[in-house]
N, C-alpha and C positions, 0 to 999 in steps of 0.2 A: 681565395687566397691571392695575395698580391705581394710581390717583392719589388722594392724600389732600389735602384742602384744609381749613384751619381745624379740623383734628382729626376730620374726617368723611370717609367714603369718597365721593369725588366721581365716580369713574369706575372700573368694574371689568369686566374681560373675561377669560373663560377660553378657552384655546386647546387643542384636542386632541379626541380621541375617547374619551369616558369611559364609554361603554356604558350610559348611564343611560336611563331612560324619558322624562325630560323634558329640555328644552333648558336647559343651564347658564346661558344668558343670562337666563332667568326668575329664577334664583337671584341672579344679579348685580344685577338690577333691585331685588330685595327688600332687598339689602344697601346699595345706594346711599343715602347720607344718614345711615347708621348711624355712631355715634362709633367711631373706630378705636382701641378699647380691648379687650383680650382678654376681660375679664369681660363686657362688653356684647355683643360678637360671640358669645361662647359662649352667653349667654342667648338671643340671637336664633336661633342655629343649632340649639339643642336643641329648638326648636319647629318646625323644618323637617325634613322627611324627606330627609336628605342623600343617601340611597341612591337616591332618585328621579333625582338629577342625576349622581351619581358612583358607579359600581359599586365596592364594596369600599373605600370611603374613609370614615373615621370623622370625627366632629366635631373631635376633637383634631388629626387629620392636616390637615384643612382649615384649622383655626386656625393651624397652623404655616406654611402657605402664605400666609396673610393677614397675617403679622407684618411 
């Protein structure tokens, strides 16, 4: 679930078992406040080890979910 307010991610929650080593809520907290623009999100996500939160999910796949 994601809420965007004034062009920024205001709330973000991931539901499910993603078999990651870290809690996806930590990733969500890192993204809150980020502008909801694909290029900005991609830049931020490429500096985060997505595989720590989601097993076998690429940055591109996560970006598709955040559109």
